[in-house]
VOPAGU-2260 file (C-alpha; in pm, 1 decimal, decimal comma):
REM VOPAGU-2260
SITE   aa  ch    i         X         Y         Z
SITE  MET   A    0    8866,5   11305,8   11467,2
SITE  ILE   A    1    9148,7   11376,8   11708,6
SITE  ASP   A    2    9301,2   11077,1   11896,6
SITE  PRO   A    3    9073,9   11005,8   12200,9
SITE  GLN   A    4    9374,2   10875,1   12395,4
SITE  LEU   A    5    9564,0   11198,0   12336,5
SITE  LEU   A    6    9258,1   11390,6   12457,6
SITE  ARG   A    7    9237,3   11176,0   12767,6
SITE  GLU   A    8    9605,5   11161,4   12854,4
SITE  ASN   A    9    9732,1   11498,3   12735,8
SITE  PRO   A   10    9439,5   11745,5   12700,8
SITE  ASP   A   11    9686,4   12033,8   12745,6
SITE  ALA   A   12    9837,9   11951,9   12403,8
SITE  VAL   A   13    9492,1   11977,1   12247,9
SITE  ARG   A   14    9430,4   12305,3   12432,5
SITE  ALA   A   15    9761,4   12442,4   12303,8
SITE  SER   A   16    9657,3   12345,3   11949,4
SITE  GLN   A   17    9329,5   12524,9   11988,4
SITE  ARG   A   18    9504,9   12837,8   12113,1
SITE  ALA   A   19    9746,9   12826,6   11825,0
SITE  ARG   A   20    9449,8   12802,9   11585,4
SITE  ARG   A   21    9263,3   13084,9   11766,3
SITE  ALA   A   22    8985,3   12832,5   11814,4
SITE  PRO   A   23    8764,7   12776,8   12124,5
SITE  VAL   A   24    8970,7   12610,7   12401,1
SITE  GLU   A   25    8657,2   12533,5   12603,3
SITE  LEU   A   26    8569,0   12268,5   12347,5
SITE  VAL   A   27    8855,5   12055,3   12484,5
SITE  ASP   A   28    8698,8   12059,7   12837,6
SITE  GLU   A   29    8362,0   11966,6   12691,8
SITE  ALA   A   30    8522,4   11677,5   12501,6
SITE  VAL   A   31    8706,0   11552,4   12810,7
SITE  ALA   A   32    8383,1   11564,1   13009,8
SITE  ALA   A   33    8190,3   11387,5   12731,8
SITE  ASP   A   34    8458,5   11117,7   12707,7
SITE  ALA   A   35    8435,5   11053,9   13083,6
SITE  ALA   A   36    8055,9   11038,3   13064,8
SITE  ARG   A   37    8074,9   10804,8   12770,0
SITE  ARG   A   38    8313,8   10566,0   12942,0
SITE  GLU   A   39    8106,8   10565,2   13252,3
SITE  ALA   A   40    7790,1   10489,3   13057,8
SITE  ILE   A   41    7960,1   10208,3   12865,1
SITE  THR   A   42    8093,8   10056,9   13188,2
SITE  ALA   A   43    7748,0   10069,9   13353,0
SITE  PHE   A   44    7587,5    9904,0   13040,6
SITE  GLU   A   45    7848,9    9632,9   13030,4
SITE  ALA   A   46    7814,0    9558,1   13397,4
SITE  LEU   A   47    7435,4    9525,2   13363,6
SITE  ARG   A   48    7471,6    9308,0   13057,1
SITE  ALA   A   49    7710,5    9078,6   13246,3
SITE  GLU   A   50    7460,6    9062,3   13530,7
SITE  GLN   A   51    7180,2    8982,3   13279,1
SITE  ASN   A   52    7388,3    8698,3   13132,4
SITE  ALA   A   53    7460,3    8550,6   13470,0
SITE  HIS   A   54    7101,1    8577,7   13566,8
SITE  GLY   A   55    6988,2    8402,4   13249,8
SITE  LYS   A   56    7200,9    8106,4   13348,4
SITE  ARG   A   57    7030,8    8096,6   13696,0
SITE  VAL   A   58    6693,6    8101,6   13532,1
SITE  ALA   A   59    6787,4    7809,4   13306,8
SITE  SER   A   60    6906,1    7593,9   13599,0
SITE  ALA   A   61    6648,9    7699,7   13864,6
SITE  PRO   A   62    6383,6    7464,7   14002,1
SITE  ARG   A   63    6042,3    7506,9   13848,2
SITE  ASP   A   64    5885,4    7658,6   14161,8
SITE  GLU   A   65    6156,2    7940,9   14164,5
SITE  ARG   A   66    6154,3    8002,7   13798,6
SITE  ALA   A   67    5858,9    8240,0   13773,2
SITE  ALA   A   68    6012,7    8491,0   14022,1
SITE  LEU   A   69    6347,1    8470,7   13841,7
SITE  VAL   A   70    6179,1    8529,4   13505,8
SITE  ALA   A   71    6018,0    8840,5   13647,2
SITE  GLN   A   72    6354,5    8962,2   13768,8
SITE  ALA   A   73    6496,3    8889,9   13427,9
SITE  GLN   A   74    6235,5    9106,7   13257,6
SITE  GLU   A   75    6308,6    9393,2   13491,5
SITE  LEU   A   76    6677,6    9348,5   13434,6
SITE  SER   A   77    6623,7    9347,3   13058,7
SITE  SER   A   78    6448,5    9681,6   13079,3
SITE  ARG   A   79    6742,1    9820,5   13274,2
SITE  VAL   A   80    6987,9    9682,5   13019,5
SITE  LYS   A   81    6800,3    9850,7   12730,6
SITE  ALA   A   82    6794,0   10180,0   12915,7
SITE  ALA   A   83    7163,6   10153,2   12990,2
SITE  GLN   A   84    7240,9   10063,6   12631,5
SITE  LEU   A   85    7047,2   10370,2   12508,9
SITE  ALA   A   86    7227,8   10593,3   12759,8
SITE  ALA   A   87    7565,4   10453,5   12636,2
SITE  THR   A   88    7470,0   10515,0   12274,3
SITE  GLU   A   89    7365,2   10872,1   12345,4
SITE  ALA   A   90    7676,2   10943,1   12540,7
SITE  ASP   A   91    7889,7   10801,6   12263,8
SITE  GLU   A   92    7707,0   11008,9   12008,4
SITE  SER   A   93    7755,3   11320,5   12223,4
SITE  PHE   A   94    8130,1   11258,1   12253,0
SITE  VAL   A   95    8169,8   11198,2   11876,9
SITE  ARG   A   96    7978,0   11525,1   11805,4
SITE  ILE   A   97    8183,9   11733,2   12043,4
SITE  ALA   A   98    8524,8   11573,9   11976,7
SITE  GLY   A   99    8443,1   11571,8   11604,9
SITE  SER   A  100    8417,3   11953,4   11609,9
SITE  ILE   A  101    8777,9   11989,6   11732,4
SITE  PRO   A  102    9015,0   12036,3   11436,1
SITE  ASN   A  103    9334,1   11830,5   11402,0
SITE  VAL   A  104    9604,5   11888,7   11662,4
SITE  VAL   A  105    9874,8   12095,0   11496,8
SITE  LEU   A  106   10227,4   11960,5   11483,9
SITE  GLU   A  107   10520,0   12103,5   11683,5
SITE  GLY   A  108   10668,6   12403,8   11503,9
SITE  VAL   A  109   10358,1   12519,0   11317,0
SITE  PRO   A  110   10330,8   12895,8   11344,2
SITE  GLU   A  111   10050,6   13030,2   11560,9
SITE  GLY   A  112    9788,6   13273,3   11434,5
SITE  GLY   A  113    9581,5   13336,4   11123,6
SITE  GLU   A  114    9616,5   13391,8   10750,6
SITE  HIS   A  115    9890,8   13649,4   10770,2
SITE  ASP   A  116   10104,8   13482,8   11037,7
SITE  PHE   A  117   10280,5   13228,4   10810,5
SITE  VAL   A  118   10657,3   13178,7   10805,5
SITE  THR   A  119   10844,8   13198,2   10477,9
SITE  LEU   A  120   11077,1   12900,2   10448,8
SITE  ARG   A  121   11245,5   12992,9   10119,5
SITE  GLU   A  122   11217,1   13194,1    9802,8
SITE  VAL   A  123   11335,2   13020,3    9485,4
SITE  GLY   A  124   11392,3   13153,7    9138,1
SITE  GLU   A  125   11440,9   13500,2    8982,4
SITE  LYS   A  126   11136,9   13719,1    8954,0
SITE  PRO   A  127   11087,6   13826,2    8593,3
SITE  ALA   A  128   11179,4   14181,3    8495,3
SITE  PHE   A  129   11035,7   14338,5    8177,7
SITE  ASP   A  130   11145,0   14639,1    7965,0
SITE  PHE   A  131   10784,2   14682,7    7863,7
SITE  GLU   A  132   10453,7   14715,4    8048,4
SITE  PRO   A  133   10357,5   14355,1    8120,2
SITE  ARG   A  134   10001,6   14235,4    8049,9
SITE  ASP   A  135    9806,2   14038,0    8303,2
SITE  HIS   A  136    9706,3   13679,6    8228,8
SITE  LEU   A  137    9353,7   13765,6    8108,6
SITE  ALA   A  138    9483,7   14027,5    7860,3
SITE  LEU   A  139    9734,6   13769,3    7731,8
SITE  GLY   A  140    9473,7   13501,2    7720,7
SITE  GLU   A  141    9248,2   13722,7    7505,7
SITE  LEU   A  142    9531,7   13812,3    7263,8
SITE  LEU   A  143    9615,3   13442,2    7228,4
SITE  ASP   A  144    9244,4   13354,6    7194,4
SITE  ALA   A  145    9304,1   13121,8    7482,9
SITE  ILE   A  146    9070,7   13241,6    7755,8
SITE  ASP   A  147    8714,0   13353,9    7697,9
SITE  VAL   A  148    8553,6   13494,0    8006,0
SITE  PRO   A  149    8251,2   13682,2    7861,4
SITE  ARG   A  150    8119,6   13362,7    7704,2
SITE  GLY   A  151    8183,1   13173,9    8020,1
SITE  VAL   A  152    7972,2   13428,5    8201,7
SITE  LYS   A  153    7702,3   13412,3    7933,3
SITE  VAL   A  154    7675,9   13034,8    7964,0
SITE  SER   A  155    7719,0   12979,3    8335,9
SITE  GLY   A  156    7744,0   13307,6    8527,3
SITE  SER   A  157    8022,6   13492,9    8705,9
SITE  ARG   A  158    8355,8   13317,6    8775,0
SITE  PHE   A  159    8314,7   13081,8    8480,1
SITE  TYR   A  160    8522,7   13082,0    8160,4
SITE  PHE   A  161    8613,7   12891,1    7849,8
SITE  LEU   A  162    8972,4   12779,7    7778,4
SITE  LYS   A  163    9000,0   12776,5    7401,7
SITE  GLY   A  164    9261,8   12667,9    7148,1
SITE  VAL   A  165    9611,9   12695,2    7297,7
SITE  GLY   A  166    9450,9   12774,2    7635,5
SITE  ALA   A  167    9288,0   12437,7    7646,2
SITE  ARG   A  168    9599,1   12266,9    7511,5
SITE  LEU   A  169    9817,6   12447,6    7766,0
SITE  GLU   A  170    9606,0   12331,5    8057,0
SITE  LEU   A  171    9615,2   11973,6    7929,8
SITE  ALA   A  172    9989,4   11999,0    7882,1
SITE  ILE   A  173   10055,0   12111,0    8239,3
SITE  MET   A  174    9820,2   11844,9    8379,1
SITE  THR   A  175    9972,0   11566,6    8165,0
SITE  LEU   A  176   10324,5   11673,6    8265,6
SITE  ALA   A  177   10217,8   11652,1    8626,5
SITE  LEU   A  178   10064,5   11311,2    8575,2
SITE  ASP   A  179   10391,5   11185,1    8414,6
SITE  ARG   A  180   10583,5   11320,2    8719,6
SITE  ALA   A  181   10345,8   11146,6    8952,8
SITE  LEU   A  182   10380,3   10816,9    8763,4
SITE  GLU   A  183   10760,8   10848,0    8781,7
SITE  ALA   A  184   10721,7   10896,0    9159,5
SITE  GLY   A  185   10518,9   10575,0    9196,3
SITE  PHE   A  186   10167,3   10718,3    9217,2
SITE  THR   A  187    9871,6   10522,4    9075,7
SITE  PRO   A  188    9651,9   10745,8    8856,8
SITE  LEU   A  189    9280,9   10770,3    8929,9
SITE  ILE   A  190    9000,2   10955,3    8749,1
SITE  THR   A  191    8784,9   11023,8    9055,1
SITE  PRO   A  192    8409,5   11082,2    9101,5
SITE  THR   A  193    8325,3   11445,5    9161,4
SITE  LEU   A  194    8006,0   11372,8    9345,9
SITE  VAL   A  195    8039,6   11217,6    9689,3
SITE  ARG   A  196    7821,6   11115,1    9978,8
SITE  PRO   A  197    7784,7   11328,2   10289,2
SITE  GLU   A  198    7971,9   11081,6   10511,5
SITE  ILE   A  199    8270,1   11100,0   10278,1
SITE  MET   A  200    8265,7   11483,7   10258,3
SITE  SER   A  201    8232,2   11506,3   10634,1
SITE  GLY   A  202    8495,0   11241,8   10695,4
SITE  THR   A  203    8757,1   11446,8   10518,0
SITE  GLY   A  204    8675,5   11754,2   10724,6
SITE  PHE   A  205    8518,6   11969,8   10447,6
SITE  LEU   A  206    8177,0   12013,5   10615,0
SITE  GLY   A  207    8313,1   12212,0   10909,8
SITE  GLU   A  208    8415,7   12575,6   10890,2
SITE  HIS   A  209    8436,0   12565,5   10505,8
SITE  ALA   A  210    8096,5   12404,1   10446,9
SITE  ASP   A  211    7969,7   12719,8   10266,8
SITE  GLU   A  212    8241,0   12661,7    9996,8
SITE  VAL   A  213    8082,1   12327,0    9893,5
SITE  TYR   A  214    7811,1   12281,1    9632,8
SITE  HIS   A  215    7534,9   12050,9    9759,2
SITE  LEU   A  216    7265,6   11875,0    9554,7
SITE  PRO   A  217    6979,2   11835,5    9805,2
SITE  ALA   A  218    6756,0   11615,3    9578,1
SITE  ASP   A  219    7037,8   11352,2    9569,8
SITE  ASP   A  220    7209,9   11444,7    9896,4
SITE  LEU   A  221    7546,0   11448,1    9717,7
SITE  TYR   A  222    7824,5   11699,3    9726,8
SITE  LEU   A  223    8039,9   11829,1    9440,4
SITE  THR   A  224    8406,3   11802,1    9537,6
SITE  GLY   A  225    8633,2   12108,7    9548,7
SITE  THR   A  226    8937,3   11872,8    9528,3
SITE  SER   A  227    8983,9   11504,6    9440,9
SITE  GLU   A  228    9136,4   11476,3    9790,7
SITE  VAL   A  229    8779,5   11401,5    9903,3
SITE  ALA   A  230    8727,5   11105,5    9677,2
SITE  LEU   A  231    9079,6   10983,8    9726,2
SITE  ALA   A  232    9041,8   10981,0   10110,3
SITE  GLY   A  233    8708,0   10796,7   10067,3
SITE  TYR   A  234    8855,8   10536,5    9838,7
SITE  HIS   A  235    8976,2   10315,0   10121,1
SITE  ALA   A  236    8707,6   10406,5   10373,3
SITE  ASP   A  237    8622,7   10122,0   10617,6
SITE  GLU   A  238    8922,6    9921,7   10507,7
SITE  ILE   A  239    9239,1    9775,7   10666,8
SITE  LEU   A  240    9530,5    9850,6   10441,9
SITE  ASP   A  241    9853,1    9655,1   10386,0
SITE  LEU   A  242   10141,6    9905,7   10415,6
SITE  GLY   A  243   10399,7    9635,8   10453,0
SITE  ARG   A  244   10551,2    9729,1   10116,4
SITE  GLY   A  245   10535,1   10102,2   10181,4
SITE  PRO   A  246   10271,2   10380,3   10138,2
SITE  LEU   A  247    9978,9   10364,9    9900,8
SITE  ARG   A  248   10004,4   10659,9    9669,9
SITE  TYR   A  249    9742,2   10791,2    9426,3
SITE  ALA   A  250    9721,0   11076,7    9179,2
SITE  GLY   A  251    9355,3   11185,2    9118,9
SITE  TRP   A  252    9266,3   11392,0    8817,3
SITE  SER   A  253    8929,6   11559,1    8840,5
SITE  THR   A  254    8721,2   11860,5    8770,9
SITE  CYS   A  255    8676,2   12060,1    9094,4
SITE  TYR   A  256    8399,3   12298,5    9208,5
SITE  ARG   A  257    8394,7   12566,5    9468,7
SITE  ARG   A  258    8129,2   12820,5    9554,9
SITE  GLU   A  259    8391,9   13079,2    9657,0
SITE  ALA   A  260    8159,1   13204,3    9929,4
SITE  GLY   A  261    8291,8   13505,1   10114,7
SITE  SER   A  262    8515,1   13608,6    9822,7
SITE  TYR   A  263    8280,9   13872,9    9679,7
SITE  GLY   A  264    8487,3   14136,5    9496,2
SITE  ARG   A  265    8811,7   13942,3    9528,3
SITE  ASP   A  266    9005,9   13823,8    9214,7
SITE  THR   A  267    8705,2   13883,0    8991,3
SITE  ARG   A  268    8930,0   13939,4    8687,9
SITE  GLY   A  269    9049,8   13630,7    8501,2
SITE  ILE   A  270    9080,6   13272,4    8624,6
SITE  ILE   A  271    9247,5   13310,8    8960,4
SITE  ARG   A  272    8937,0   13250,4    9171,8
SITE  VAL   A  273    8671,9   13053,8    8981,5
SITE  HIS   A  274    8396,5   12803,1    9045,5
SITE  GLN   A  275    8524,8   12521,9    8823,2
SITE  PHE   A  276    8878,7   12410,5    8743,7
SITE  GLN   A  277    9097,7   12106,5    8677,7
SITE  LYS   A  278    9340,3   11964,1    8938,2
SITE  LEU   A  279    9581,4   11671,3    8972,7
SITE  GLU   A  280    9601,8   11579,9    9346,2
SITE  MET   A  281    9852,0   11351,3    9506,3
SITE  PHE   A  282    9726,4   11149,1    9803,0
SITE  SER   A  283    9921,6   10913,9   10026,6
SITE  TYR   A  284    9827,6   10658,2   10286,0
SITE  VAL   A  285   10121,4   10597,1   10514,4
SITE  ASP   A  286   10231,1   10465,1   10850,9
SITE  PRO   A  287   10197,7   10761,3   11090,1
SITE  ALA   A  288   10568,8   10732,0   11173,1
SITE  GLU   A  289   10651,5   10810,3   10804,9
SITE  ALA   A  290   10407,9   11100,2   10764,0
SITE  ALA   A  291   10658,9   11380,0   10809,1
SITE  ALA   A  292   10897,0   11239,7   10557,7
SITE  GLU   A  293   10610,4   11180,4   10305,4
SITE  HIS   A  294   10511,7   11540,0   10350,8
SITE  GLU   A  295   10857,7   11661,2   10248,7
SITE  ARG   A  296   10839,8   11420,6    9955,2
SITE  LEU   A  297   10514,8   11573,5    9827,2
SITE  LEU   A  298   10654,0   11922,9    9867,9
SITE  ALA   A  299   10966,7   11829,7    9667,1
SITE  LEU   A  300   10754,2   11706,4    9387,6
SITE  GLN   A  301   10556,3   12029,9    9377,4
SITE  GLU   A  302   10868,9   12240,3    9381,9
SITE  GLY   A  303   11023,7   12036,4    9104,0
SITE  MET   A  304   10717,9   12116,1    8886,6
SITE  LEU   A  305   10741,0   12491,1    8946,1
SITE  ARG   A  306   11116,7   12504,5    8878,8
SITE  SER   A  307   11078,2   12307,3    8560,3
SITE  LEU   A  308   10817,5   12557,6    8440,1
SITE  GLY   A  309   11056,3   12847,7    8511,9
SITE  LEU   A  310   10838,0   13005,2    8781,1
SITE  ALA   A  311   10971,6   13206,1    9073,7
SITE  TYR   A  312   10808,5   13095,7    9397,2
SITE  ARG   A  313   10821,0   13083,8    9773,2
SITE  VAL   A  314   10731,9   12812,0   10027,5
SITE  ILE   A  315   10549,8   12909,1   10332,3
SITE  ASP   A  316   10465,6   12719,6   10653,7
SITE  THR   A  317   10103,5   12802,4   10697,3
SITE  ALA   A  318    9985,5   12935,8   11034,9
SITE  ALA   A  319    9768,1   12715,3   11257,6
SITE  GLY   A  320    9454,4   12926,9   11214,8
SITE  ASP   A  321    9478,5   12897,4   10833,4
SITE  LEU   A  322    9521,3   12519,4   10819,7
SITE  GLY   A  323    9157,7   12408,4   10782,0
SITE  THR   A  324    9000,5   12141,7   10985,6
SITE  SER   A  325    9197,8   11828,1   10886,8
SITE  ALA   A  326    9563,6   11949,5   10838,1
SITE  ALA   A  327    9808,5   11933,4   11117,3
SITE  ARG   A  328   10067,4   12109,3   10900,8
SITE  LYS   A  329   10046,7   12265,1   10556,3
SITE  PHE   A  330   10304,1   12406,9   10323,3
SITE  ASP   A  331   10183,5   12649,6   10052,9
SITE  VAL   A  332   10384,2   12708,8    9736,5
SITE  GLU   A  333   10315,7   13050,9    9592,6
SITE  ALA   A  334   10430,9   13162,3    9253,7
SITE  TRP   A  335   10521,3   13520,4    9165,2
SITE  VAL   A  336   10256,0   13692,8    8960,3
SITE  PRO   A  337   10431,4   13991,4    8791,4
SITE  THR   A  338   10131,0   14218,0    8726,1
SITE  GLN   A  339   10022,5   14183,0    9091,6
SITE  GLY   A  340   10371,8   14224,8    9233,0
SITE  ALA   A  341   10289,3   13947,7    9474,3
SITE  TYR   A  342   10315,8   13574,9    9540,5
SITE  ARG   A  343    9987,3   13386,8    9486,3
SITE  GLU   A  344    9914,4   13035,0    9600,0
SITE  LEU   A  345    9944,2   12777,5    9322,5
SITE  THR   A  346    9960,9   12463,8    9528,3
SITE  SER   A  347    9969,6   12333,9    9883,2
SITE  THR   A  348   10042,0   12003,6   10062,9
SITE  SER   A  349    9895,0   11893,5   10391,8
SITE  ASN   A  350    9981,3   11638,3   10655,3
SITE  CYS   A  351    9650,0   11529,0   10803,3
SITE  THR   A  352    9812,4   11274,4   11035,6
SITE  THR   A  353    9540,8   11023,5   11147,7
SITE  TYR   A  354    9256,1   11273,4   11157,7
SITE  GLN   A  355    9074,3   11178,0   10834,6
SITE  ALA   A  356    9149,2   10809,5   10882,2
SITE  ARG   A  357    8984,3   10798,9   11213,4
SITE  ARG   A  358    8671,7   10959,0   11079,6
SITE  LEU   A  359    8666,4   10730,6   10775,6
SITE  GLU   A  360    8776,5   10410,9   10957,7
SITE  ILE   A  361    9089,9   10353,5   10760,4
SITE  ARG   A  362    9345,2   10138,0   10936,7
SITE  HIS   A  363    9658,8    9932,3   10888,9
SITE  ARG   A  364    9814,7    9640,1   11069,8
SITE  GLY   A  365   10100,4    9747,5   11290,2
SITE  GLU   A  366   10322,5    9557,9   11533,0
SITE  GLY   A  367   10172,9    9239,3   11672,4
SITE  GLY   A  368    9900,7    9243,1   11407,5
SITE  ARG   A  369    9707,3    9515,9   11582,5
SITE  THR   A  370    9518,9    9762,2   11367,3
SITE  ALA   A  371    9570,7   10133,8   11400,1
SITE  PRO   A  372    9463,0   10441,5   11191,7
SITE  VAL   A  373    9685,1   10537,5   10898,2
SITE  ALA   A  374    9803,8   10886,9   10822,6
SITE  THR   A  375    9677,4   11060,2   10515,0
SITE  LEU   A  376    9855,0   11338,9   10319,8
SITE  ASN   A  377    9758,2   11540,6   10010,2
SITE  GLY   A  378    9929,1   11777,3    9772,4
SITE  THR   A  379    9829,2   11943,4    9445,2
SITE  LEU   A  380   10066,4   11879,3    9149,9
SITE  ALA   A  381    9893,5   12096,2    8889,3
SITE  THR   A  382    9579,5   12294,9    8847,8
SITE  THR   A  383    9417,8   12550,0    8612,5
SITE  ARG   A  384    9540,7   12843,9    8816,0
SITE  TRP   A  385    9901,6   12764,0    8712,2
SITE  LEU   A  386    9823,1   12925,1    8369,5
SITE  VAL   A  387    9811,0   13257,8    8545,3
SITE  ALA   A  388   10172,3   13258,6    8657,8
SITE  LEU   A  389   10292,8   13078,4    8344,8
SITE  LEU   A  390   10145,2   13322,3    8094,7
SITE  GLU   A  391   10256,8   13634,5    8290,1
SITE  THR   A  392   10605,8   13507,9    8362,5
SITE  HIS   A  393   10692,4   13402,4    8009,3
SITE  GLN   A  394   10523,1   13686,8    7810,8
SITE  ARG   A  395   10693,8   13896,9    7554,1
SITE  ALA   A  396   10641,8   14257,1    7444,1
SITE  ASP   A  397   10424,3   14167,9    7141,1
SITE  GLY   A  398   10183,7   13960,3    7354,1
SITE  SER   A  399   10342,1   13620,9    7263,2
SITE  VAL   A  400   10433,0   13372,1    7533,3
SITE  ALA   A  401   10737,5   13148,7    7537,7
SITE  VAL   A  402   10655,5   12785,4    7619,3
SITE  PRO   A  403   10889,0   12631,2    7879,8
SITE  ASP   A  404   11102,7   12352,1    7726,8
SITE  VAL   A  405   10947,1   12086,3    7946,2
SITE  LEU   A  406   10595,4   12158,3    7808,1
SITE  ARG   A  407   10687,9   12166,1    7442,3
SITE  PRO   A  408   10661,8   11790,2    7380,7
SITE  TYR   A  409   10301,9   11809,0    7516,9
SITE  LEU   A  410   10219,4   12086,4    7269,7
SITE  GLY   A  411   10345,1   11915,2    6953,3
SITE  GLY   A  412   10678,3   12099,1    6975,4
SITE  LEU   A  413   10519,8   12443,9    6993,3
SITE  ALA   A  414   10781,4   12686,0    7132,5
SITE  VAL   A  415   10585,7   13012,8    7130,7
SITE  LEU   A  416   10219,0   13093,0    7177,6
SITE  GLU   A  417   10142,9   13368,1    6920,4
SITE  PRO   A  418    9872,9   13634,6    6933,1
SITE  THR   A  419    9588,1   13565,8    6684,2
SITE  ALA   A  420    9551,4   13787,8    6384,2
């Protein structure tokens, strides 16, 4: 949820954020009105409750002949207090519902607009050039007996696949390299649950505009996570954290599930857009004053991974309308995919400021011992999709694929992935 104090004191900043996102500005006026009604209802309830307490003391000390009349007044006052309490509860729920529908307030400098209005911050690395007709990742995967889509479809339906042999080993190699990098950077590894309760899924902001992307199990009222960010955000829900020694940093390894609703006909070939994949997600709990610096730190770790794998990539500052509900700023890192002649997203990192923490009641002790919401940030350090750029970038004319030096120790020293006989 956005900061109620910001909404109260500077609603124009929230309106500007909504305009940048191309989202309804009128929601801000509704939230401001709901906040005023909520505070008025709470004030009325507290005044009546104070009156009730004072009246109770008069009843206790009143002479016997006056007590009956005072008791009757107390009963009438009790009814009014209950009604005022109900009104305050309803007003608070109305405010939470309206304010909770407003996405995070974007940070200064975030580009306005939608999916295509991003700003390219930099392009890094040399795009591969071939003196032969390059194969796409699926053709290479089939030559290497590494990717089996037909049997994935047979077993589970469209957008499923098997990684086989060197394909399975290559995914594990990338993921393990990422985990080692995360450990070196001070992250605590976690194998996270992939089923979470509705309040955790909602608290991270994934049941808003992208709810149709999420798998739901109605019989158990549990959701399959599309990223371990969800479980990692819920890990410290309803807690007061000690950030005195610095941020709390976690690296969550999990299987992820996405329905890919609305992507009919897009990226149907290969393993670019699938329903199930592996991912290693970095997640940080930090003092809000340190959030921007932490965001750059996560981005640097991601870029380091792509450079060490020999991938050409670009970093984009994602436009406000493409941030999702929780992010106040997001950087996408997109690798060059030769057969598509385009950059495709491999990873992203988001600064969610205090938005998720407010919804999940995650706080820390600041100056004077007062508690305040923490900031949360996330960033992917490796995922199955990385195989797409890796195979296509390092392919050879005969269908073999050179293994980047950094991955060879994770593959038993294997230097080249050879086509099967």
